gemmi code that builds the backbone of each chain (N, CA, C; Angstrom):
import gemmi

chains = {
    "A": [
        ("MET", (-92.552, 191.965, 326.085), (-91.149, 192.219, 326.423), (-91.051, 192.671, 327.874)),
        ("ILE", (-90.290, 191.903, 328.652), (-89.985, 192.288, 330.032), (-88.462, 192.292, 330.151)),
        ("ILE", (-87.898, 193.423, 330.578), (-86.443, 193.542, 330.661), (-86.057, 194.081, 332.037)),
        ("LEU", (-85.055, 193.453, 332.633), (-84.402, 194.003, 333.825), (-82.919, 193.979, 333.527)),
        ("THR", (-82.282, 195.143, 333.522), (-80.906, 195.189, 333.023), (-80.112, 196.306, 333.688)),
        ("ASP", (-78.788, 196.117, 333.730), (-77.924, 197.201, 334.215), (-77.347, 198.013, 333.047)),
        ("GLU", (-77.863, 197.754, 331.841), (-77.448, 198.528, 330.659), (-78.471, 199.640, 330.385)),
        ("PRO", (-78.059, 200.702, 329.672), (-79.013, 201.763, 329.326), (-80.233, 201.212, 328.583)),
        ("LEU", (-81.408, 201.789, 328.877), (-82.645, 201.324, 328.248), (-82.846, 202.001, 326.896)),
        ("ASP", (-83.515, 201.282, 325.997), (-83.821, 201.802, 324.666), (-85.338, 201.957, 324.539)),
        ("PRO", (-85.854, 203.172, 324.786), (-87.311, 203.342, 324.791), (-87.945, 203.100, 323.427)),
        ("VAL", (-87.205, 203.323, 322.366), (-87.761, 203.086, 321.027), (-87.973, 201.591, 320.802)),
        ("ALA", (-86.998, 200.804, 321.201), (-87.130, 199.352, 321.021), (-88.281, 198.805, 321.858)),
        ("VAL", (-88.416, 199.313, 323.089), (-89.503, 198.840, 323.951), (-90.847, 199.239, 323.345)),
        ("THR", (-90.923, 200.473, 322.845), (-92.168, 200.948, 322.229), (-92.498, 200.144, 320.972)),
        ("ASP", (-91.488, 199.909, 320.135), (-91.734, 199.164, 318.890), (-92.262, 197.761, 319.167)),
        ("SER", (-91.882, 197.204, 320.322), (-92.291, 195.825, 320.619), (-93.796, 195.686, 320.840)),
        ("VAL", (-94.490, 196.793, 321.118), (-95.950, 196.698, 321.342), (-96.764, 197.191, 320.138)),
        ("ARG", (-96.089, 197.668, 319.090), (-96.826, 198.238, 317.960), (-97.329, 197.139, 317.042)),
        ("ARG", (-98.619, 197.192, 316.757), (-99.228, 196.262, 315.804), (-100.270, 197.039, 315.017)),
        ("ASP", (-100.617, 196.521, 313.832), (-101.542, 197.264, 312.966), (-102.954, 197.335, 313.547)),
        ("GLY", (-103.273, 196.426, 314.457), (-104.589, 196.470, 315.088), (-104.700, 197.500, 316.192)),
        ("ASN", (-103.585, 198.104, 316.562), (-103.589, 199.120, 317.611), (-103.587, 200.520, 317.014)),
        ("GLY", (-104.450, 201.384, 317.573), (-104.464, 202.764, 317.108), (-103.838, 203.723, 318.085)),
        ("ALA", (-103.404, 203.197, 319.251), (-102.822, 204.074, 320.281), (-101.628, 203.387, 320.919)),
        ("VAL", (-100.568, 204.148, 321.107), (-99.388, 203.658, 321.816), (-99.007, 204.702, 322.858)),
        ("VAL", (-98.916, 204.286, 324.124), (-98.493, 205.198, 325.190), (-97.207, 204.653, 325.787)),
        ("THR", (-96.184, 205.493, 325.843), (-94.916, 205.103, 326.461), (-94.613, 206.048, 327.619)),
        ("PHE", (-94.334, 205.470, 328.789), (-93.929, 206.245, 329.951), (-92.432, 206.043, 330.171)),
        ("LEU", (-91.726, 207.144, 330.428), (-90.318, 207.062, 330.812), (-90.172, 207.622, 332.212)),
        ("GLY", (-89.580, 206.850, 333.105), (-89.168, 207.365, 334.410), (-87.709, 207.750, 334.315)),
        ("THR", (-87.392, 209.001, 334.701), (-86.016, 209.487, 334.560), (-85.517, 210.041, 335.893)),
        ("THR", (-84.229, 210.096, 336.043), (-83.631, 210.585, 337.284), (-83.751, 212.100, 337.369)),
        ("ARG", (-84.485, 212.550, 338.389), (-84.664, 213.986, 338.633), (-83.461, 214.512, 339.423)),
        ("ASP", (-83.126, 215.777, 339.188), (-81.896, 216.310, 339.792), (-82.088, 216.869, 341.192)),
        ("ASN", (-83.288, 216.688, 341.777), (-83.500, 217.245, 343.118), (-84.528, 216.432, 343.861)),
        ("PHE", (-84.418, 216.497, 345.190), (-85.469, 215.953, 346.039), (-85.514, 216.768, 347.330)),
        ("GLY", (-86.691, 217.268, 347.656), (-86.864, 217.997, 348.908), (-85.909, 219.175, 349.047)),
        ("GLY", (-85.640, 219.846, 347.932), (-84.763, 221.008, 347.982), (-83.282, 220.675, 347.938)),
        ("LYS", (-82.970, 219.392, 347.878), (-81.549, 219.003, 347.815), (-81.215, 218.511, 346.409)),
        ("GLU", (-79.977, 218.743, 346.014), (-79.535, 218.287, 344.702), (-79.270, 216.788, 344.728)),
        ("VAL", (-79.896, 216.082, 343.827), (-79.641, 214.648, 343.661), (-78.580, 214.489, 342.586)),
        ("THR", (-77.534, 213.733, 342.895), (-76.433, 213.590, 341.939), (-76.581, 212.337, 341.069)),
        ("ARG", (-77.216, 211.295, 341.628), (-77.483, 210.086, 340.838), (-78.410, 209.181, 341.630)),
        ("LEU", (-78.960, 208.190, 340.960), (-79.740, 207.149, 341.627), (-79.032, 205.816, 341.451)),
        ("GLU", (-79.385, 204.903, 342.338), (-78.855, 203.559, 342.240), (-80.012, 202.601, 342.518)),
        ("TYR", (-80.215, 201.657, 341.618), (-81.306, 200.691, 341.779), (-80.732, 199.310, 342.071)),
        ("GLU", (-81.345, 198.669, 343.065), (-80.991, 197.299, 343.417), (-82.241, 196.445, 343.242)),
        ("ALA", (-82.089, 195.224, 342.756), (-83.250, 194.356, 342.537), (-82.969, 192.958, 343.054)),
        ("TYR", (-84.021, 192.298, 343.494), (-84.002, 190.850, 343.714), (-84.409, 190.276, 342.366)),
        ("ASP", (-83.402, 189.980, 341.527), (-83.620, 189.791, 340.085), (-84.714, 188.773, 339.753)),
        ("VAL", (-84.596, 187.600, 340.311), (-85.517, 186.515, 339.946), (-86.961, 186.897, 340.263)),
        ("MET", (-87.148, 187.454, 341.442), (-88.504, 187.816, 341.856), (-88.974, 189.073, 341.136)),
        ("ALA", (-88.065, 189.997, 340.851), (-88.445, 191.226, 340.143), (-88.972, 190.893, 338.745)),
        ("ILE", (-88.279, 190.008, 338.043), (-88.756, 189.574, 336.718), (-90.136, 188.936, 336.832)),
        ("LYS", (-90.265, 188.065, 337.807), (-91.545, 187.374, 338.011), (-92.667, 188.376, 338.295)),
        ("LYS", (-92.378, 189.378, 339.119), (-93.416, 190.350, 339.484), (-93.700, 191.327, 338.335)),
        ("LEU", (-92.694, 191.637, 337.532), (-92.955, 192.456, 336.337), (-93.868, 191.694, 335.375)),
        ("GLN", (-93.629, 190.403, 335.243), (-94.515, 189.580, 334.396), (-95.926, 189.554, 334.973)),
        ("GLU", (-96.007, 189.481, 336.301), (-97.323, 189.465, 336.951), (-98.058, 190.785, 336.708)),
        ("VAL", (-97.334, 191.902, 336.784), (-97.942, 193.204, 336.480), (-98.491, 193.198, 335.055)),
        ("ARG", (-97.678, 192.740, 334.119), (-98.127, 192.683, 332.721), (-99.363, 191.793, 332.576)),
        ("ASP", (-99.324, 190.622, 333.180), (-100.418, 189.657, 332.992), (-101.714, 190.150, 333.638)),
        ("THR", (-101.623, 190.762, 334.804), (-102.851, 191.251, 335.461), (-103.412, 192.458, 334.700)),
        ("LEU", (-102.541, 193.283, 334.128), (-103.031, 194.405, 333.315), (-103.731, 193.905, 332.062)),
        ("ARG", (-103.172, 192.876, 331.457), (-103.817, 192.293, 330.272), (-105.238, 191.856, 330.613)),
        ("ALA", (-105.374, 191.194, 331.760), (-106.691, 190.702, 332.165), (-107.616, 191.867, 332.528)),
        ("ASP", (-107.086, 192.851, 333.260), (-107.943, 193.920, 333.782), (-108.370, 194.908, 332.698)),
        ("TYR", (-107.534, 195.114, 331.687), (-107.842, 196.122, 330.669), (-108.204, 195.510, 329.315)),
        ("GLY", (-108.142, 194.205, 329.226), (-108.507, 193.548, 327.981), (-107.589, 193.911, 326.822)),
        ("ILE", (-106.312, 194.118, 327.117), (-105.359, 194.445, 326.057), (-104.185, 193.473, 326.125)),
        ("GLU", (-103.484, 193.350, 325.028), (-102.405, 192.363, 324.928), (-101.016, 192.980, 325.021)),
        ("ASP", (-100.868, 194.172, 324.459), (-99.524, 194.643, 324.111), (-98.954, 195.579, 325.171)),
        ("ILE", (-98.195, 194.984, 326.089), (-97.597, 195.719, 327.203), (-96.138, 195.297, 327.300)),
        ("ALA", (-95.248, 196.262, 327.406), (-93.823, 195.968, 327.571), (-93.268, 196.819, 328.715)),
        ("ILE", (-92.387, 196.223, 329.511), (-91.801, 196.926, 330.655), (-90.302, 196.668, 330.662)),
        ("ALA", (-89.525, 197.733, 330.860), (-88.077, 197.603, 331.018), (-87.643, 198.431, 332.215)),
        ("HIS", (-86.850, 197.845, 333.103), (-86.411, 198.537, 334.319), (-84.905, 198.405, 334.468)),
        ("ARG", (-84.277, 199.499, 334.851), (-82.841, 199.511, 335.085), (-82.489, 199.003, 336.475)),
        ("THR", (-81.276, 198.485, 336.591), (-80.637, 198.323, 337.889), (-79.311, 199.086, 337.825)),
        ("GLY", (-78.675, 199.214, 338.968), (-77.388, 199.894, 339.012), (-77.520, 201.406, 338.993)),
        ("ARG", (-76.423, 202.064, 338.629), (-76.358, 203.518, 338.680), (-77.087, 204.148, 337.499)),
        ("VAL", (-77.967, 205.114, 337.799), (-78.686, 205.845, 336.747), (-78.481, 207.342, 337.007)),
        ("ASP", (-77.722, 207.975, 336.127), (-77.387, 209.384, 336.312), (-78.575, 210.296, 336.011)),
        ("VAL", (-78.456, 211.548, 336.442), (-79.505, 212.549, 336.233), (-79.866, 212.620, 334.746)),
        ("GLY", (-81.185, 212.594, 334.479), (-81.665, 212.688, 333.110), (-81.756, 211.363, 332.388)),
        ("HIS", (-81.182, 210.323, 332.960), (-81.218, 209.024, 332.306), (-82.478, 208.254, 332.704)),
        ("ILE", (-82.769, 207.213, 331.931), (-84.044, 206.506, 332.058), (-83.898, 205.281, 332.956)),
        ("SER", (-84.790, 205.191, 333.961), (-84.788, 204.020, 334.846), (-85.932, 203.065, 334.535)),
        ("LEU", (-86.985, 203.568, 333.895), (-88.161, 202.730, 333.634), (-88.787, 203.112, 332.300)),
        ("VAL", (-89.119, 202.097, 331.516), (-89.913, 202.295, 330.304), (-91.132, 201.377, 330.390)),
        ("VAL", (-92.309, 201.963, 330.260), (-93.534, 201.164, 330.136), (-94.193, 201.571, 328.827)),
        ("ALA", (-94.436, 200.609, 327.958), (-95.113, 200.890, 326.688), (-96.368, 200.037, 326.612)),
        ("VAL", (-97.465, 200.681, 326.284), (-98.756, 200.000, 326.169), (-99.407, 200.421, 324.863)),
        ("ALA", (-99.907, 199.444, 324.130), (-100.644, 199.747, 322.894), (-102.016, 199.095, 322.969)),
        ("SER", (-102.989, 199.791, 322.417), (-104.350, 199.257, 322.408), (-105.087, 199.827, 321.197)),
        ("PRO", (-106.229, 199.242, 320.864), (-106.975, 199.745, 319.708), (-107.352, 201.215, 319.881)),
        ("HIS", (-107.713, 201.617, 321.112), (-108.133, 202.996, 321.369), (-107.328, 203.579, 322.528)),
        ("ARG", (-107.299, 204.925, 322.613), (-106.324, 205.565, 323.489), (-106.594, 205.401, 324.979)),
        ("VAL", (-107.876, 205.345, 325.382), (-108.181, 205.410, 326.806), (-107.558, 204.237, 327.571)),
        ("GLN", (-107.735, 203.020, 327.032), (-107.157, 201.861, 327.724), (-105.633, 201.957, 327.805)),
        ("ALA", (-105.019, 202.477, 326.754), (-103.559, 202.566, 326.743), (-103.065, 203.546, 327.807)),
        ("PHE", (-103.701, 204.730, 327.884), (-103.302, 205.697, 328.919), (-103.503, 205.111, 330.315)),
        ("GLU", (-104.684, 204.549, 330.540), (-105.007, 204.076, 331.886), (-104.136, 202.881, 332.286)),
        ("ALA", (-103.956, 201.952, 331.367), (-103.146, 200.774, 331.692), (-101.695, 201.155, 331.933)),
        ("CYS", (-101.200, 202.132, 331.200), (-99.814, 202.568, 331.379), (-99.636, 203.190, 332.768)),
        ("HIS", (-100.572, 204.050, 333.149), (-100.530, 204.667, 334.482), (-100.589, 203.605, 335.568)),
        ("GLU", (-101.518, 202.671, 335.402), (-101.695, 201.630, 336.404), (-100.480, 200.697, 336.461)),
        ("ALA", (-99.837, 200.478, 335.347), (-98.623, 199.654, 335.339), (-97.573, 200.246, 336.269)),
        ("VAL", (-97.370, 201.555, 336.165), (-96.358, 202.195, 337.013), (-96.759, 202.075, 338.478)),
        ("ASN", (-98.057, 202.293, 338.780), (-98.516, 202.150, 340.170), (-98.222, 200.754, 340.704)),
        ("ARG", (-98.523, 199.740, 339.902), (-98.339, 198.360, 340.379), (-96.862, 198.009, 340.511)),
        ("ILE", (-96.054, 198.506, 339.587), (-94.605, 198.268, 339.693), (-94.090, 198.818, 341.018)),
        ("LYS", (-94.531, 200.024, 341.371), (-94.068, 200.658, 342.611), (-94.519, 199.902, 343.854)),
        ("THR", (-95.592, 199.111, 343.712), (-96.165, 198.449, 344.879), (-95.606, 197.059, 345.110)),
        ("ILE", (-95.404, 196.276, 344.031), (-95.120, 194.852, 344.264), (-93.774, 194.360, 343.739)),
        ("VAL", (-93.076, 195.149, 342.944), (-91.843, 194.621, 342.343), (-90.654, 194.912, 343.267)),
        ("PRO", (-89.895, 193.875, 343.645), (-88.791, 194.078, 344.593), (-87.568, 194.728, 343.950)),
        ("ILE", (-87.703, 196.037, 343.776), (-86.622, 196.884, 343.278), (-86.540, 198.067, 344.235)),
        ("TRP", (-85.307, 198.465, 344.557), (-85.119, 199.542, 345.533), (-84.251, 200.643, 344.944)),
        ("LYS", (-84.637, 201.863, 345.271), (-83.951, 203.048, 344.741), (-83.221, 203.768, 345.859)),
        ("LYS", (-81.982, 204.111, 345.596), (-81.217, 204.922, 346.537), (-80.904, 206.253, 345.881)),
        ("GLU", (-81.237, 207.332, 346.582), (-80.884, 208.674, 346.110), (-79.543, 209.078, 346.701)),
        ("TRP", (-78.673, 209.565, 345.835), (-77.377, 210.061, 346.286), (-77.373, 211.575, 346.213)),
        ("PHE", (-76.947, 212.187, 347.312), (-76.779, 213.634, 347.389), (-75.286, 213.945, 347.528)),
        ("ALA", (-74.969, 215.223, 347.478), (-73.562, 215.599, 347.660), (-73.047, 215.115, 349.018)),
        ("ASP", (-73.943, 215.090, 350.023), (-73.490, 214.802, 351.396), (-74.046, 213.491, 351.969)),
        ("GLY", (-74.483, 212.588, 351.125), (-74.978, 211.326, 351.676), (-75.965, 210.649, 350.745)),
        ("SER", (-76.732, 209.720, 351.285), (-77.664, 208.956, 350.459), (-78.791, 208.441, 351.338)),
        ("ARG", (-79.892, 208.040, 350.668), (-81.005, 207.425, 351.403), (-81.758, 206.467, 350.502)),
        ("TRP", (-82.211, 205.369, 351.106), (-83.109, 204.458, 350.393), (-84.491, 205.067, 350.402)),
        ("VAL", (-85.155, 204.978, 349.262), (-86.449, 205.622, 349.079), (-87.545, 204.560, 349.145)),
        ("ALA", (-88.701, 204.959, 349.692), (-89.916, 204.169, 349.493), (-90.889, 205.071, 348.760)),
        ("CYS", (-91.466, 204.563, 347.678), (-92.124, 205.408, 346.680), (-93.139, 206.402, 347.223)),
        ("GLU", (-94.048, 205.932, 348.042), (-95.184, 206.777, 348.392), (-94.876, 207.660, 349.586)),
        ("ASP", (-93.624, 207.823, 349.843), (-93.178, 208.444, 351.073), (-92.760, 209.895, 350.886)),
        ("HIS", (-92.811, 210.369, 349.638), (-92.114, 211.614, 349.348), (-92.611, 212.812, 350.141)),
        ("GLU", (-93.909, 212.896, 350.366), (-94.412, 214.097, 351.025), (-93.950, 214.218, 352.471)),
        ("PHE", (-93.454, 213.112, 353.038), (-93.031, 213.131, 354.436), (-91.514, 213.131, 354.587)),
        ("ALA", (-90.804, 213.142, 353.477), (-89.414, 212.698, 353.535), (-88.405, 213.809, 353.792)),
        ("ASP", (-88.818, 214.880, 354.490), (-87.837, 215.939, 354.740), (-86.795, 215.530, 355.767)),
        ("GLU", (-87.079, 214.440, 356.495), (-86.097, 213.974, 357.480), (-85.975, 212.474, 357.319)),
        ("ALA", (-84.768, 211.998, 357.178), (-84.558, 210.627, 356.690), (-85.154, 209.557, 357.601)),
        ("GLU", (-84.915, 209.596, 358.862), (-85.384, 208.509, 359.724), (-86.909, 208.490, 359.798)),
        ("HIS", (-87.489, 209.684, 359.850), (-88.941, 209.772, 359.828), (-89.477, 209.135, 358.546)),
        ("ALA", (-88.768, 209.414, 357.457), (-89.175, 208.876, 356.163), (-89.126, 207.358, 356.178)),
        ("HIS", (-88.046, 206.798, 356.678), (-87.927, 205.343, 356.700), (-89.046, 204.723, 357.532)),
        ("ALA", (-89.301, 205.298, 358.706), (-90.327, 204.729, 359.578), (-91.676, 204.748, 358.881)),
        ("HIS", (-91.966, 205.868, 358.227), (-93.239, 205.975, 357.540), (-93.310, 204.990, 356.385)),
        ("ALA", (-92.208, 204.905, 355.643), (-92.175, 204.010, 354.485), (-92.431, 202.580, 354.922)),
        ("GLU", (-91.889, 202.206, 356.021), (-92.032, 200.825, 356.460), (-93.463, 200.548, 356.912)),
        ("ARG", (-94.115, 201.551, 357.490), (-95.529, 201.353, 357.814), (-96.334, 201.154, 356.537)),
        ("HIS", (-95.967, 201.935, 355.499), (-96.614, 201.763, 354.203), (-96.433, 200.348, 353.694)),
        ("ALA", (-95.198, 199.846, 353.822), (-94.890, 198.513, 353.305), (-95.696, 197.460, 354.049)),
        ("VAL", (-95.934, 197.690, 355.313), (-96.746, 196.754, 356.079), (-98.115, 196.643, 355.423)),
        ("ALA", (-98.690, 197.783, 355.136), (-100.011, 197.782, 354.510), (-99.948, 197.112, 353.132)),
        ("ALA", (-98.910, 197.459, 352.356), (-98.786, 196.900, 351.015), (-98.542, 195.397, 351.070)),
        ("GLY", (-97.745, 194.969, 352.046), (-97.405, 193.561, 352.155), (-98.610, 192.710, 352.537)),
        ("ASP", (-99.540, 193.290, 353.274), (-100.741, 192.549, 353.655), (-101.666, 192.460, 352.462)),
    ],
    "B": [
        ("MET", (-83.651, 173.479, 361.188), (-83.474, 173.911, 359.800), (-82.607, 175.167, 359.801)),
        ("GLN", (-81.695, 175.227, 358.837), (-80.857, 176.414, 358.731), (-81.147, 177.119, 357.400)),
        ("PHE", (-81.272, 178.431, 357.483), (-81.573, 179.219, 356.287), (-80.525, 180.313, 356.107)),
        ("ASP", (-80.058, 180.441, 354.882), (-79.233, 181.600, 354.522), (-80.186, 182.660, 353.977)),
        ("VAL", (-80.486, 183.627, 354.806), (-81.519, 184.613, 354.474), (-80.878, 185.786, 353.739)),
        ("ARG", (-81.387, 186.068, 352.539), (-80.835, 187.186, 351.745), (-81.488, 188.494, 352.160)),
        ("LEU", (-80.664, 189.510, 352.276), (-81.143, 190.853, 352.624), (-80.836, 191.788, 351.462)),
        ("PHE", (-81.718, 192.741, 351.250), (-81.528, 193.709, 350.171), (-81.584, 195.134, 350.714)),
        ("ALA", (-80.914, 196.027, 349.989), (-81.086, 197.476, 350.131), (-80.967, 197.919, 351.595)),
        ("LEU", (-82.011, 198.556, 352.105), (-81.993, 199.101, 353.466), (-81.643, 198.036, 354.505)),
        ("TYR", (-82.231, 196.864, 354.384), (-81.976, 195.813, 355.384), (-80.540, 195.305, 355.289)),
        ("ARG", (-80.031, 195.183, 354.066), (-78.640, 194.746, 353.882), (-77.679, 195.722, 354.557)),
        ("GLU", (-77.955, 197.008, 354.361), (-77.054, 198.005, 354.952), (-77.187, 198.042, 356.469)),
        ("ARG", (-78.420, 197.923, 356.976), (-78.587, 197.971, 358.431), (-77.948, 196.765, 359.120)),
        ("ALA", (-78.032, 195.598, 358.454), (-77.452, 194.391, 359.047), (-75.943, 194.316, 358.796)),
        ("GLY", (-75.477, 195.039, 357.799), (-74.069, 194.967, 357.441), (-73.715, 193.643, 356.778)),
        ("ALA", (-74.705, 192.991, 356.172), (-74.472, 191.697, 355.520), (-75.553, 191.472, 354.476)),
        ("SER", (-75.195, 190.786, 353.387), (-76.212, 190.485, 352.375), (-76.841, 189.117, 352.609)),
        ("ILE", (-76.196, 188.296, 353.434), (-76.786, 186.996, 353.821), (-76.558, 186.804, 355.314)),
        ("VAL", (-77.619, 186.446, 356.029), (-77.478, 186.092, 357.450), (-78.024, 184.667, 357.629)),
        ("THR", (-77.339, 183.894, 358.443), (-77.742, 182.501, 358.656), (-78.578, 182.403, 359.923)),
        ("ILE", (-79.746, 181.766, 359.788), (-80.695, 181.675, 360.896), (-81.060, 180.202, 361.107)),
        ("ASP", (-81.022, 179.757, 362.363), (-81.445, 178.395, 362.718), (-82.853, 178.429, 363.281)),
        ("LEU", (-83.686, 177.543, 362.773), (-85.076, 177.466, 363.229), (-85.454, 176.005, 363.443)),
        ("PRO", (-86.380, 175.752, 364.372), (-86.862, 174.369, 364.553), (-87.740, 173.929, 363.385)),
        ("GLU", (-87.885, 172.633, 363.200), (-88.813, 172.105, 362.199), (-90.197, 172.698, 362.438)),
        ("GLY", (-90.905, 172.976, 361.347), (-92.255, 173.506, 361.488), (-92.308, 175.005, 361.706)),
        ("ALA", (-91.160, 175.667, 361.592), (-91.145, 177.117, 361.796), (-91.811, 177.829, 360.618)),
        ("SER", (-92.346, 179.000, 360.900), (-93.052, 179.791, 359.887), (-92.217, 180.991, 359.467)),
        ("ALA", (-92.719, 181.700, 358.442), (-92.049, 182.934, 358.013), (-92.015, 183.952, 359.156)),
        ("GLY", (-93.092, 183.996, 359.941), (-93.113, 184.902, 361.089), (-92.062, 184.527, 362.128)),
        ("ASP", (-91.867, 183.220, 362.343), (-90.804, 182.780, 363.260), (-89.442, 183.232, 362.751)),
        ("LEU", (-89.284, 183.183, 361.443), (-88.007, 183.596, 360.856), (-87.739, 185.077, 361.110)),
        ("THR", (-88.744, 185.928, 360.877), (-88.493, 187.361, 361.092), (-88.254, 187.644, 362.565)),
        ("ALA", (-88.935, 186.901, 363.453), (-88.692, 187.089, 364.889), (-87.245, 186.746, 365.239)),
        ("ALA", (-86.745, 185.660, 364.642), (-85.369, 185.254, 364.910), (-84.373, 186.261, 364.339)),
        ("VAL", (-84.671, 186.786, 363.153), (-83.771, 187.782, 362.564), (-83.771, 189.051, 363.430)),
        ("ARG", (-84.952, 189.448, 363.887), (-85.026, 190.641, 364.756), (-84.214, 190.456, 366.034)),
        ("ALA", (-84.244, 189.225, 366.576), (-83.496, 188.971, 367.810), (-82.000, 189.161, 367.571)),
        ("ASP", (-81.538, 188.722, 366.398), (-80.112, 188.859, 366.082), (-79.755, 190.270, 365.611)),
        ("TYR", (-80.713, 190.935, 364.942), (-80.454, 192.271, 364.357), (-81.572, 193.223, 364.774)),
        ("PRO", (-81.558, 193.652, 366.046), (-82.680, 194.464, 366.554), (-82.840, 195.799, 365.833)),
        ("ARG", (-81.821, 196.255, 365.164), (-81.919, 197.558, 364.491), (-82.364, 197.427, 363.030)),
        ("LEU", (-82.741, 196.235, 362.622), (-83.142, 196.047, 361.226), (-84.405, 196.835, 360.891)),
        ("ALA", (-85.394, 196.790, 361.782), (-86.650, 197.513, 361.565), (-87.299, 197.758, 362.919)),
        ("PRO", (-88.049, 198.867, 363.052), (-88.741, 199.138, 364.314), (-89.734, 198.015, 364.639)),
        ("PRO", (-89.996, 197.774, 365.927), (-90.844, 196.637, 366.325), (-92.241, 196.673, 365.717)),
        ("GLU", (-92.781, 197.869, 365.487), (-94.164, 197.959, 364.983), (-94.246, 197.691, 363.479)),
        ("VAL", (-93.091, 197.559, 362.847), (-93.069, 197.358, 361.394), (-93.023, 195.869, 361.073)),
        ("ARG", (-93.919, 195.428, 360.192), (-93.864, 194.043, 359.723), (-92.752, 193.914, 358.689)),
        ("ILE", (-91.867, 192.963, 358.901), (-90.833, 192.686, 357.906), (-91.406, 191.703, 356.888)),
        ("VAL", (-91.394, 192.107, 355.630), (-91.980, 191.291, 354.568), (-90.979, 190.208, 354.153)),
        ("VAL", (-91.476, 188.991, 354.013), (-90.640, 187.845, 353.661), (-91.034, 187.334, 352.280)),
        ("ALA", (-90.044, 186.978, 351.492), (-90.295, 186.249, 350.246), (-89.726, 184.840, 350.397)),
        ("VAL", (-90.528, 183.850, 350.055), (-90.092, 182.457, 350.065), (-90.146, 181.950, 348.634)),
        ("ASN", (-89.015, 181.484, 348.147), (-88.919, 181.004, 346.756), (-89.484, 182.037, 345.781)),
        ("ALA", (-89.085, 183.295, 345.992), (-89.411, 184.403, 345.081), (-90.900, 184.710, 345.015)),
        ("GLU", (-91.611, 184.480, 346.135), (-93.019, 184.879, 346.209), (-93.282, 185.416, 347.618)),
        ("TYR", (-94.126, 186.472, 347.700), (-94.435, 187.024, 349.017), (-95.096, 185.968, 349.890)),
        ("ALA", (-94.708, 185.925, 351.151), (-95.221, 184.916, 352.079), (-95.956, 185.587, 353.232)),
        ("ASP", (-97.065, 184.972, 353.656), (-97.715, 185.398, 354.897), (-96.882, 184.924, 356.085)),
        ("ASP", (-97.116, 185.578, 357.242), (-96.335, 185.215, 358.422), (-96.567, 183.768, 358.857)),
        ("ASP", (-97.737, 183.219, 358.541), (-98.016, 181.849, 359.002), (-97.601, 180.776, 357.985)),
        ("GLN", (-96.995, 181.197, 356.886), (-96.520, 180.184, 355.917), (-95.374, 179.369, 356.515)),
        ("LEU", (-95.487, 178.053, 356.429), (-94.451, 177.183, 356.991), (-93.260, 177.101, 356.040)),
        ("LEU", (-92.089, 177.073, 356.628), (-90.857, 176.988, 355.838), (-90.436, 175.529, 355.697)),
        ("GLN", (-89.836, 175.237, 354.551), (-89.306, 173.893, 354.293), (-87.796, 174.000, 354.131)),
        ("PRO", (-87.072, 172.949, 354.533), (-85.616, 172.985, 354.317), (-85.317, 173.238, 352.838)),
        ("GLY", (-84.361, 174.093, 352.569), (-84.002, 174.390, 351.184), (-84.748, 175.560, 350.574)),
        ("ASP", (-85.761, 176.082, 351.266), (-86.455, 177.260, 350.741), (-85.475, 178.423, 350.583)),
        ("GLU", (-85.668, 179.193, 349.499), (-84.903, 180.431, 349.355), (-85.686, 181.550, 350.052)),
        ("VAL", (-85.072, 182.107, 351.082), (-85.778, 183.067, 351.915), (-85.083, 184.426, 351.826)),
        ("CYS", (-85.882, 185.468, 351.565), (-85.346, 186.830, 351.459), (-86.217, 187.773, 352.267)),
        ("LEU", (-85.616, 188.813, 352.803), (-86.370, 189.870, 353.476), (-86.480, 191.058, 352.520)),
        ("ILE", (-87.706, 191.580, 352.391), (-88.012, 192.572, 351.358), (-88.327, 193.909, 352.019)),
        ("PRO", (-87.405, 194.846, 352.004), (-87.726, 196.180, 352.528), (-88.731, 196.901, 351.634)),
        ("PRO", (-89.262, 198.036, 352.095), (-90.226, 198.774, 351.267), (-89.669, 199.012, 349.865)),
        ("VAL", (-90.470, 198.672, 348.839), (-89.959, 198.723, 347.472), (-90.069, 200.148, 346.914)),
        ("SER", (-89.257, 200.449, 345.912), (-89.265, 201.796, 345.336), (-88.766, 201.800, 343.908)),
        ("GLY", (-89.196, 200.811, 343.142), (-88.864, 200.824, 341.718), (-89.768, 201.800, 340.985)),
        ("GLY", (-89.374, 202.139, 339.774), (-90.267, 202.840, 338.870), (-90.585, 204.273, 339.194)),
        ("CYS", (-89.871, 204.882, 340.096), (-90.202, 206.279, 340.390), (-88.928, 207.097, 340.535)),
    ],
}
model = gemmi.Model(1)
for chain_id, residues in chains.items():
    chain = gemmi.Chain(chain_id)
    for i, (resn, *xyz) in enumerate(residues, 1):
        res = gemmi.Residue()
        res.name, res.seqid = resn, gemmi.SeqId(i, " ")
        for name, pos in zip(("N", "CA", "C"), xyz):
            atom = gemmi.Atom()
            atom.name, atom.element = name, gemmi.Element(name[0])
            atom.pos, atom.b_iso = gemmi.Position(*pos), 0.0
            res.add_atom(atom)
        chain.add_residue(res)
    model.add_chain(chain)
structure = gemmi.Structure()
structure.add_model(model)
structure.setup_entities()
């Protein structure tokens, strides 16, 4: 199951899609909107996607994880549009016969999604907004500095 | 060759447009395209930053040649899933 939608996500449905009797472990990750960033109150997030390519890259994440971890049952659902504080923007569910592969593949799925899937997050504050680049958080106390750093990161990721 | 180049997120806002039209000679590459976009929109990204291009919904190297009718998009730093 690969889903990209502007509707609320259903983590139970995504999780159920990977459950099989041959699996003894199911790991589900939920990414949710945090109410703060860098000491500032975040009021909501907004996700934009290049839909066709995002679906393709989510499938690629699933397929490469299947090959790398030797497991079959992986499901990913990602939101677009406005996601309020506390709401879910990402569901990754992985099931495997034993727990270690499920934990590791689930973690790695999120890492790969952040690296190659063309989806962008905007944080809204009371007094403005900024586009985020994932691995940029430790530097992001000042917006322009953050963007410059993020773009250098993207250069490396794009190569 | 003329391309309607799609922009997303940060690049869309910086350019003030979701599609920009770029004319390129036959045999132009993805790198030629970003150079042309930079010439028209110098504030899109700092000069030291590589602008990532997607051609037909796949990441492209700068030396990939463009064909008429290709769907071309500029991909700012991604931030899904977090």
